[in-house]
PAKOLMAR-278613 format. One line per 2 residues: number of its first residue (from 1); for each residue x, y, z of N, C-alpha, C. Coordinates in Angstrom, 1 decimal, padded with zeros to 4 digits. Layout:
NUM = X:Y:Z:X:Y:Z:X:Y:Z ~ ...
This chain:
1 = -036.6:073.7:-016.3:-035.4:074.1:-017.0:-034.2:073.5:-016.1 ~ -033.3:072.9:-016.8:-032.2:072.2:-016.2:-031.2:073.3:-015.8
3 = -030.8:073.2:-014.5:-029.8:074.1:-014.0:-028.5:073.4:-013.6 ~ -027.4:074.0:-013.9:-026.1:073.4:-013.6:-025.8:073.5:-012.1
5 = -025.4:072.4:-011.4:-025.1:072.4:-010.0:-024.0:073.3:-009.7 ~ -024.1:073.9:-008.5:-023.0:074.8:-008.1:-021.8:074.1:-007.8
7 = -020.6:074.8:-007.8:-019.3:074.2:-007.5:-019.3:073.7:-006.1 ~ -020.0:074.3:-005.1:-019.9:073.9:-003.7:-020.6:072.5:-003.6
9 = -021.8:072.4:-004.3:-022.5:071.1:-004.2:-021.7:070.0:-004.9 ~ -021.0:070.3:-006.0:-020.2:069.3:-006.7:-019.1:068.8:-005.8
11 = -018.4:069.8:-005.2:-017.2:069.4:-004.3:-017.7:068.5:-003.2 ~ -018.8:068.8:-002.6:-019.3:068.1:-001.4:-019.7:066.6:-001.9
13 = -020.3:066.5:-003.1:-020.6:065.2:-003.6:-019.4:064.4:-003.9 ~ -018.4:065.0:-004.4:-017.1:064.3:-004.7:-016.4:063.8:-003.4
15 = -016.5:064.7:-002.4:-015.9:064.3:-001.1:-016.6:063.1:-000.5 ~ -018.0:063.1:-000.6:-018.8:062.0:-000.1:-018.5:060.7:-000.8
17 = -018.3:060.8:-002.1:-018.0:059.6:-002.9:-016.6:059.0:-002.5 ~ -015.7:059.9:-002.3:-014.3:059.5:-001.9:-014.3:058.8:-000.5
19 = -015.1:059.4:000.4:-015.2:058.7:001.7:-015.8:057.3:001.6 ~ -016.9:057.2:000.8:-017.5:055.9:000.7:-016.6:054.9:000.0
21 = -015.8:055.4:-000.9:-014.8:054.5:-001.6:-013.7:054.0:-000.6 ~ -013.2:055.0:000.2:-012.2:054.6:001.2:-012.8:053.6:002.3
23 = -014.1:053.8:002.6:-014.7:052.9:003.6:-014.9:051.5:003.0 ~ -015.2:051.5:001.7:-015.4:050.2:001.0:-014.0:049.4:001.0
25 = -013.0:050.2:000.7:-011.6:049.5:000.6:-011.2:049.0:002.0 ~ -011.5:049.8:003.0:-011.2:049.4:004.3:-011.9:048.1:004.7
27 = -013.2:048.0:004.3:-014.0:046.8:004.6:-013.4:045.6:003.9 ~ -013.0:045.8:002.7:-012.5:044.7:001.9:-011.2:044.1:002.5
29 = -010.3:045.0:003.0:-009.1:044.5:003.5:-009.2:044.0:005.0 ~ -010.2:044.4:005.6:-010.4:043.9:007.0:-011.5:042.8:007.1
31 = -012.0:042.3:006.0:-013.0:041.3:006.0:-012.5:040.0:006.5 ~ -013.2:039.4:007.4:-012.9:038.1:007.9:-014.0:037.1:007.5
33 = -013.7:036.0:006.8:-014.8:035.1:006.4:-015.4:034.4:007.7 ~ -016.7:034.1:007.7:-017.3:033.5:008.8:-016.8:032.1:009.1
35 = -016.7:031.7:010.3:-016.2:030.4:010.7:-017.4:029.5:010.9 ~ -017.5:028.4:010.1:-018.6:027.5:010.2:-018.2:026.4:011.2
37 = -018.8:026.2:012.2:-018.5:025.2:013.2:-019.2:023.9:012.9 ~ -018.5:022.8:013.0:-019.2:021.5:012.8:-019.9:021.2:014.1
39 = -021.1:020.5:013.9:-021.8:020.1:015.1:-021.0:019.2:016.0 ~ -021.1:019.4:017.3:-020.4:018.6:018.2:-021.0:017.2:018.4
41 = -020.1:016.2:018.1:-020.6:014.8:018.2:-019.7:014.1:019.3 ~ -020.3:013.1:019.8:-019.5:012.3:020.8:-018.5:011.5:020.1
43 = -017.2:011.8:020.4:-016.1:011.0:019.7:-015.5:010.0:020.7 ~ -014.9:009.0:020.1:-014.3:008.0:020.9:-012.9:008.5:021.4
45 = -012.5:008.1:022.6:-011.2:008.5:023.1:-010.1:008.2:022.2 ~ -009.1:009.1:022.1:-008.0:008.9:021.2:-006.7:008.8:022.1
47 = -005.7:008.2:021.5:-004.5:008.0:022.2:-003.4:008.8:021.4 ~ -002.5:009.3:022.2:-001.4:010.1:021.6:-000.4:009.2:020.9
49 = 000.1:009.6:019.7:001.1:008.9:019.0:002.4:009.5:019.4 ~ 003.6:008.8:019.1:004.9:009.3:019.4:005.1:010.7:018.8
51 = 004.5:011.0:017.6:004.8:012.2:017.0:003.8:013.4:017.4 ~ 003.0:013.1:018.4:002.2:014.2:018.9:000.8:014.2:018.3
53 = 000.5:013.3:017.3:-000.8:013.4:016.7:-001.7:012.4:017.5 ~ -002.8:012.1:016.8:-003.8:011.2:017.4:-004.0:010.0:016.6
55 = -004.2:008.8:017.2:-004.3:007.6:016.5:-005.8:007.2:016.5 ~ -006.5:007.4:015.4:-007.9:007.1:015.3:-008.2:006.0:014.3
57 = -007.3:005.1:014.1:-007.5:004.1:013.1:-008.4:003.0:013.5 ~ -008.6:002.8:014.8:-009.5:001.8:015.3:-009.0:000.4:014.7
59 = -007.9:000.0:015.2:-007.3:-001.3:014.8:-008.2:-002.5:015.0 ~ -009.0:-002.5:016.1:-009.8:-003.6:016.4:-010.9:-003.7:015.3
61 = -011.5:-002.6:014.9:-012.5:-002.6:013.8:-011.9:-003.2:012.5 ~ -010.7:-002.8:012.2:-010.0:-003.2:011.0:-009.8:-004.7:011.0
63 = -009.4:-005.3:012.2:-009.3:-006.7:012.2:-010.6:-007.4:012.1 ~ -011.6:-006.9:012.8:-012.9:-007.6:012.8:-013.5:-007.6:011.4
65 = -013.4:-006.5:010.7:-013.9:-006.4:009.3:-013.1:-007.4:008.4 ~ -011.8:-007.4:008.5:-011.0:-008.3:007.7:-011.4:-009.8:008.0
67 = -011.5:-010.1:009.2:-011.9:-011.5:009.6:-013.2:-011.9:009.1 ~ -014.2:-011.0:009.2:-015.6:-011.3:008.8:-015.7:-011.4:007.2
69 = -014.8:-010.6:006.6:-014.9:-010.6:005.1:-014.3:-011.9:004.5 ~ -013.2:-012.4:005.1:-012.5:-013.5:004.4:-012.2:-014.7:005.2
71 = -012.2:-014.6:006.6:-011.6:-015.8:007.4:-012.6:-016.4:008.3 ~ -013.8:-015.9:008.4:-014.8:-016.4:009.3:-015.4:-017.7:008.7
73 = -016.2:-018.4:009.5:-016.9:-019.6:009.0:-017.8:-019.3:007.9 ~ -018.4:-018.2:007.9:-019.4:-017.8:006.8:-018.9:-016.4:006.3
75 = -017.8:-016.3:005.5:-017.2:-015.0:005.1:-018.1:-014.3:004.1 ~ -017.9:-013.0:004.1:-018.6:-012.2:003.1:-018.3:-012.5:001.7
77 = -017.0:-012.8:001.4:-016.5:-013.1:000.1:-016.1:-014.6:000.0 ~ -016.4:-015.2:-001.2:-016.2:-016.6:-001.3:-014.7:-016.9:-001.7
79 = -014.5:-018.2:-001.9:-013.1:-018.6:-002.1:-012.5:-018.1:-003.4 ~ -013.4:-017.9:-004.5:-012.9:-017.4:-005.7:-012.5:-015.9:-005.6
81 = -013.2:-015.2:-004.8:-012.9:-013.8:-004.6:-011.6:-013.7:-003.7 ~ -011.5:-014.6:-002.8:-010.3:-014.6:-002.0:-009.1:-014.9:-002.8
83 = -009.1:-015.8:-003.7:-008.0:-016.2:-004.5:-007.6:-015.0:-005.5 ~ -008.6:-014.4:-006.0:-008.4:-013.2:-006.9:-007.7:-012.1:-006.2
85 = -008.1:-011.8:-005.0:-007.6:-010.6:-004.3:-006.3:-010.9:-003.5 ~ -006.1:-012.2:-003.1:-004.9:-012.5:-002.4:-003.9:-013.3:-003.3
87 = -004.3:-013.6:-004.5:-003.4:-014.3:-005.4:-003.0:-015.7:-004.9 ~ -003.8:-016.3:-004.1:-003.6:-017.6:-003.6:-004.8:-018.1:-002.8
89 = -004.9:-019.4:-002.6:-006.0:-020.0:-001.8:-005.9:-019.6:-000.4 ~ -007.0:-019.6:000.3:-007.0:-019.3:001.8:-006.2:-020.3:002.6
91 = -006.2:-021.6:002.4:-005.4:-022.5:003.2:-003.9:-022.2:003.0 ~ -003.5:-021.8:001.8:-002.1:-021.5:001.6:-001.7:-020.2:002.3
93 = -002.6:-019.2:002.3:-002.3:-018.0:003.0:-002.2:-018.2:004.5 ~ -003.1:-019.0:005.1:-003.0:-019.3:006.5:-001.7:-020.1:006.8
95 = -001.3:-021.0:006.0:-000.1:-021.7:006.2:001.1:-020.8:006.2 ~ 001.2:-019.9:005.2:002.3:-019.0:005.2:002.3:-018.0:006.4
97 = 001.1:-017.5:006.8:001.0:-016.6:007.9:001.4:-017.3:009.2 ~ 001.0:-018.5:009.4:001.3:-019.2:010.7:002.8:-019.5:010.8
99 = 003.4:-019.8:009.7:004.9:-020.1:009.7:005.6:-018.8:010.0 ~ 005.2:-017.7:009.3:005.9:-016.4:009.5:005.7:-015.9:011.0
101 = 004.5:-016.1:011.5:004.2:-015.7:012.9:005.1:-016.5:013.9 ~ 005.2:-017.8:013.5:006.0:-018.7:014.4:007.4:-018.3:014.4
103 = 008.0:-017.8:013.3:009.4:-017.5:013.3:009.7:-016.0:013.6 ~ 008.7:-015.1:013.8:009.0:-013.7:014.0:008.0:-013.2:015.0
105 = 008.5:-012.8:016.2:007.5:-012.2:017.2:006.9:-010.9:016.7 ~ 007.5:-010.3:015.7:006.9:-009.0:015.3:005.5:-009.2:014.8
107 = 005.1:-010.3:014.3:003.8:-010.5:013.7:002.8:-011.0:014.8 ~ 003.3:-011.3:016.0:002.4:-011.7:017.0:001.7:-010.5:017.6
109 = 000.4:-010.7:017.9:-000.4:-009.6:018.4:-000.1:-009.4:019.9 ~ 000.2:-008.2:020.3:000.5:-007.9:021.6:-000.2:-006.6:022.0
111 = -000.2:-006.3:023.3:-000.8:-005.1:023.8:000.2:-004.0:024.0 ~ -000.3:-002.7:023.7:000.6:-001.6:023.9:000.6:-001.1:025.3
113 = 001.3:000.0:025.6:001.4:000.5:027.0:000.1:000.9:027.5 ~ -000.9:001.3:026.7:-002.2:001.6:027.1:-003.1:000.5:027.4
115 = -002.6:-000.8:027.1:-003.4:-001.9:027.3:-004.3:-002.3:026.1 ~ -004.2:-001.6:025.0:-004.9:-001.9:023.7:-004.2:-002.9:022.9
117 = -005.0:-003.8:022.3:-004.4:-004.8:021.4:-003.8:-004.1:020.2 ~ -002.6:-004.6:019.8:-002.0:-004.1:018.6:-002.6:-004.7:017.3
119 = -001.9:-004.5:016.2:-002.3:-005.1:014.9:-002.2:-006.6:015.0 ~ -003.1:-007.3:014.4:-003.2:-008.7:014.4:-002.3:-009.3:013.2
121 = -001.9:-010.5:013.3:-001.1:-011.1:012.2:-001.9:-011.0:010.9 ~ -003.2:-011.2:010.9:-004.0:-011.1:009.7:-003.8:-009.7:009.0
123 = -003.8:-008.6:009.8:-003.7:-007.3:009.3:-002.3:-007.1:008.7 ~ -001.3:-007.5:009.4:000.1:-007.3:008.9:000.4:-008.1:007.6
125 = 000.0:-009.4:007.7:000.3:-010.2:006.5:-000.6:-009.9:005.3 ~ -001.8:-009.4:005.6:-002.7:-009.0:004.5:-002.1:-007.7:003.8
127 = -001.6:-006.8:004.6:-001.0:-005.6:004.0:000.2:-006.0:003.2 ~ 001.0:-006.9:003.6:002.2:-007.3:002.9:001.8:-008.0:001.6
129 = 000.8:-008.9:001.6:000.4:-009.6:000.4:-000.3:-008.7:-000.6 ~ -001.1:-007.7:-000.1:-001.7:-006.8:-001.0:-000.7:-005.9:-001.7
131 = 000.3:-005.5:-001.0:001.4:-004.7:-001.6:002.2:-005.5:-002.6 ~ 002.4:-006.7:-002.4:003.1:-007.6:-003.3:002.3:-007.9:-004.5
133 = 001.0:-008.3:-004.3:000.1:-008.7:-005.4:-000.3:-007.6:-006.3 ~ -000.5:-006.4:-005.8:-001.0:-005.3:-006.6:000.1:-004.2:-006.8
135 = 001.3:-004.4:-006.3:002.3:-003.4:-006.4:001.8:-002.0:-005.9 ~ 001.3:-002.1:-004.7:000.7:-000.9:-004.0:001.8:-000.1:-003.2
137 = 001.5:001.1:-003.0:002.3:001.9:-002.1:002.0:001.5:-000.6 ~ 002.9:001.9:000.3:002.7:001.5:001.7:001.5:002.1:002.3
139 = 001.0:003.2:001.9:-000.2:003.8:002.5:-001.5:003.5:001.8 ~ -001.4:002.6:000.8:-002.6:002.3:000.0:-003.6:001.4:000.7
141 = -003.0:000.6:001.7:-003.9:-000.4:002.4:-004.4:000.1:003.8 ~ -004.1:001.4:004.1:-004.5:001.9:005.4:-006.0:002.0:005.5
143 = -006.7:002.4:004.5:-008.1:002.6:004.6:-008.9:001.4:005.0 ~ -008.4:000.2:004.5:-009.1:-001.0:004.8:-008.5:-001.8:005.9
145 = -007.2:-002.0:005.9:-006.6:-002.8:006.9:-006.3:-002.0:008.2 ~ -006.3:-000.7:008.2:-006.1:000.2:009.3:-004.7:000.0:009.8
147 = -003.7:000.2:009.0:-002.3:000.1:009.3:-001.6:001.3:008.7 ~ -000.7:001.8:009.5:000.0:003.0:009.0:001.1:002.7:008.0
149 = 001.5:003.7:007.3:002.5:003.6:006.2:003.8:002.9:006.7 ~ 004.3:003.4:007.8:005.6:002.9:008.2:005.5:001.5:008.7
151 = 004.4:001.1:009.4:004.2:-000.3:009.8:003.9:-001.2:008.6 ~ 003.2:-000.7:007.6:003.0:-001.6:006.4:004.3:-001.8:005.7
153 = 005.2:-000.9:005.7:006.5:-001.1:005.0:007.4:-002.1:005.8 ~ 007.4:-001.9:007.1:008.2:-002.9:007.9:007.6:-004.3:007.8
155 = 006.2:-004.4:007.8:005.6:-005.7:007.7:005.9:-006.3:006.4 ~ 006.0:-005.6:005.3:006.4:-006.1:004.0:007.8:-006.7:004.1
157 = 008.7:-005.9:004.6:010.1:-006.4:004.7:010.3:-007.6:005.5 ~ 009.7:-007.6:006.7:009.8:-008.8:007.6:009.0:-010.0:007.1
159 = 007.9:-009.7:006.4:007.2:-010.8:005.8:008.0:-011.5:004.7 ~ 008.6:-010.8:003.8:009.5:-011.4:002.8:010.7:-012.2:003.5
161 = 011.3:-011.6:004.5:012.4:-012.2:005.2:011.9:-013.5:005.9 ~ 010.7:-013.4:006.4:010.1:-014.6:007.1:009.8:-015.7:006.2
163 = 009.3:-015.4:005.0:009.0:-016.4:004.0:010.3:-017.1:003.5 ~ 011.3:-016.3:003.3:012.6:-016.9:002.9:013.2:-017.8:004.0
165 = 013.1:-017.3:005.2:013.6:-018.1:006.3:012.9:-019.4:006.6 ~ 011.6:-019.3:006.4:010.8:-020.5:006.8:010.6:-021.5:005.6
167 = 010.6:-021.0:004.4:010.4:-021.9:003.2:011.6:-022.0:002.3 ~ 012.7:-021.2:002.6:013.8:-021.2:001.7:014.5:-022.6:001.5
169 = 014.6:-023.3:002.6:015.3:-024.6:002.5:014.6:-025.6:001.6 ~ 013.2:-025.5:001.5:012.5:-026.4:000.7:012.3:-025.9:-000.7
171 = 012.0:-024.6:-000.9:011.5:-024.1:-002.2:012.6:-023.3:-002.9 ~ 013.7:-023.0:-002.2:014.8:-022.3:-002.9:016.0:-023.2:-003.1
173 = 015.9:-024.5:-003.0:017.0:-025.4:-003.2:017.1:-025.7:-004.7 ~ 018.3:-026.1:-005.1:018.6:-026.5:-006.5:017.9:-027.8:-006.8
175 = 017.4:-028.0:-008.0:016.7:-029.3:-008.3:017.7:-030.4:-008.4 ~ 017.3:-031.5:-007.9:018.2:-032.7:-007.9:017.9:-033.6:-009.1
177 = 018.6:-034.6:-009.3:018.5:-035.5:-010.5:017.1:-036.1:-010.6 ~ 016.5:-036.5:-009.4:015.2:-037.1:-009.4:014.1:-036.1:-009.9
179 = 014.3:-034.9:-009.4:013.3:-033.9:-009.8:013.3:-033.6:-011.3 ~ 014.5:-033.4:-011.8:014.6:-033.2:-013.2:014.1:-034.3:-014.1
181 = 014.3:-035.6:-013.6:013.8:-036.7:-014.4:012.3:-036.7:-014.3 ~ 011.7:-036.4:-013.2:010.2:-036.3:-013.1:009.7:-035.2:-014.0
183 = 010.3:-034.1:-014.0:009.8:-032.9:-014.8:009.9:-033.3:-016.3 ~ 011.0:-033.9:-016.7:011.2:-034.2:-018.1:010.2:-035.3:-018.5
185 = 009.9:-036.2:-017.6:008.9:-037.2:-018.0:007.5:-036.6:-018.1 ~ 007.1:-035.7:-017.2:005.8:-035.1:-017.3:005.7:-034.3:-018.6
187 = 006.7:-033.5:-018.9:006.6:-032.7:-020.2:006.6:-033.6:-021.4 ~ 007.3:-034.8:-021.3:007.3:-035.7:-022.5:005.9:-036.2:-022.7
189 = 005.2:-036.5:-021.6:003.8:-037.0:-021.7:002.9:-035.9:-022.3 ~ 003.2:-034.7:-022.0:002.4:-033.6:-022.5:002.8:-033.2:-024.0
191 = 003.7:-033.9:-024.6:004.1:-033.6:-025.9:005.3:-032.7:-026.1 ~ 006.0:-032.4:-025.0:007.2:-031.6:-025.1:008.4:-032.3:-024.5
193 = 009.0:-033.3:-025.3:010.1:-034.0:-024.8:011.4:-033.1:-024.7 ~ 012.1:-033.3:-023.6:013.3:-032.6:-023.4:013.1:-031.2:-022.8
195 = 011.9:-030.8:-022.4:011.6:-029.5:-021.9:011.6:-029.5:-020.4 ~ 012.3:-028.6:-019.7:012.3:-028.5:-018.3:011.1:-027.7:-017.8
197 = 010.9:-026.6:-018.5:009.8:-025.7:-018.1:009.7:-024.5:-019.0 ~ 008.8:-023.6:-018.7:008.6:-022.4:-019.5:009.5:-021.3:-018.9
199 = 010.2:-020.5:-019.8:011.1:-019.5:-019.4:010.4:-018.1:-019.5 ~ 010.7:-017.3:-018.5:010.2:-015.9:-018.6:011.3:-015.0:-018.3
201 = 011.4:-013.9:-019.0:012.5:-012.9:-018.9:012.0:-011.6:-018.5 ~ 012.7:-010.8:-017.7:012.3:-009.5:-017.3:013.6:-008.7:-017.2
203 = 013.5:-007.5:-017.7:014.6:-006.5:-017.6:014.5:-005.7:-016.4 ~ 015.7:-005.6:-015.7:015.8:-004.8:-014.5:016.9:-003.8:-014.7
205 = 016.6:-002.5:-014.5:017.5:-001.4:-014.7:018.7:-001.6:-013.7 ~ 019.9:-001.5:-014.3:021.2:-001.7:-013.5:021.7:-000.3:-013.2
207 = 021.3:000.2:-012.0:021.6:001.6:-011.7:023.1:001.8:-011.5 ~ 023.8:000.9:-010.9:025.2:001.1:-010.6:026.1:000.4:-011.6
209 = 025.7:000.3:-012.9:026.5:-000.3:-013.9:027.7:000.5:-014.2 ~ 028.9:-000.1:-014.2:030.1:000.7:-014.5:030.0:001.4:-015.9
211 = 030.6:002.6:-016.0:030.5:003.4:-017.2:031.1:002.6:-018.4 ~ 032.2:001.9:-018.2:032.8:001.2:-019.3:031.9:000.1:-019.8
213 = 031.0:-000.4:-019.0:030.1:-001.5:-019.5:028.8:-001.1:-019.9 ~ 028.5:000.2:-019.8:027.1:000.7:-020.1:026.7:000.4:-021.5
215 = 027.5:000.5:-022.5:027.1:000.3:-023.9:026.8:-001.2:-024.1 ~ 027.4:-002.1:-023.4:027.2:-003.5:-023.6:025.8:-003.9:-023.0
217 = 025.3:-003.2:-022.0:024.1:-003.6:-021.4:022.9:-002.7:-021.7 ~ 023.2:-001.6:-022.5:022.1:-000.7:-022.8:021.1:-001.2:-023.7
219 = 019.8:-001.0:-023.5:018.8:-001.5:-024.3:018.2:-000.3:-025.2 ~ 017.0:-000.5:-025.6:016.4:000.5:-026.5:016.2:001.8:-025.8
221 = 016.0:001.8:-024.4:015.9:003.1:-023.7:017.2:003.7:-023.3 ~ 018.3:003.2:-023.8:019.6:003.7:-023.6:020.1:003.6:-022.1
223 = 019.4:002.8:-021.3:019.8:002.5:-019.9:020.3:001.1:-019.8 ~ 021.3:000.9:-018.9:021.8:-000.4:-018.7:020.8:-001.2:-017.9
225 = 020.6:-002.4:-018.4:019.6:-003.3:-017.8:020.2:-004.7:-017.7 ~ 019.7:-005.5:-016.7:020.1:-006.9:-016.5:018.8:-007.7:-016.9
227 = 019.0:-008.8:-017.4:017.9:-009.7:-017.8:017.8:-010.8:-016.7 ~ 016.6:-010.8:-016.1:016.4:-011.9:-015.1:015.6:-013.0:-015.7
229 = 016.0:-014.2:-015.6:015.4:-015.3:-016.3:014.8:-016.3:-015.2 ~ 013.6:-016.8:-015.3:013.0:-017.7:-014.4:012.3:-018.8:-015.2
231 = 012.5:-020.0:-014.8:011.9:-021.2:-015.4:010.9:-021.9:-014.5 ~ 009.7:-022.1:-014.9:008.7:-022.7:-014.1:008.1:-023.9:-014.8
233 = 007.8:-025.0:-014.1:007.2:-026.1:-014.6:005.6:-026.0:-014.5 ~ 004.9:-027.0:-014.9:003.5:-026.9:-014.9:002.9:-026.8:-013.5
235 = 003.7:-027.2:-012.4:003.2:-027.1:-011.0:003.6:-025.8:-010.4 ~ 004.1:-024.8:-011.3:004.5:-023.5:-010.8:005.7:-023.6:-009.9
237 = 006.5:-024.6:-010.1:007.8:-024.7:-009.4:008.8:-023.9:-010.1 ~ 009.3:-022.8:-009.5:010.1:-021.9:-010.2:011.6:-022.3:-010.1
């Protein structure tokens, strides 16, 4: 026969449940997740950077991999892959790089205060070319070239300035009468008499356009833009 528990036993049971609940709450609030330690491995010595971090990029390995992939006597990738990824032939890239290095000591490989070799001209020029060819961010080439974001940005700026300084006299000059006559003759032989070249237009947003002129230069997106026009012949002379 079922008997009803006495009030004393009921109150003791309730008190016990309350204590267990309080203990469980205390354990939840004081719980610390276990710390999983990674196995200790022998790491290479690191050097301190100016910002207090560590430089583990291994610049030497980046240069060796880049050289073996594209510039050695028996490279990993052939000339077609080089042209597709650098947007030019290898002899042209080396010519540009050598002229830029000749005109700017920034691209020359030097040793730092710790005696380690710095970034090579191949690494700096490759980073600049990749950023130009693929419209990449400054930190997008770090994983392969082993170059920091700030150094890649400076390399791009100085590379462009070096190209203009070294090749501007020859390739940025205005066409003379003899050149125009030659271009017109070539196009006439191709069936296009009177044509200088193919024109290409690109819209560039005019951020500082005067307010009074905004309506004159506004396009479909309601923003003021300038149209940049470039003419190139069959030899890609722009």
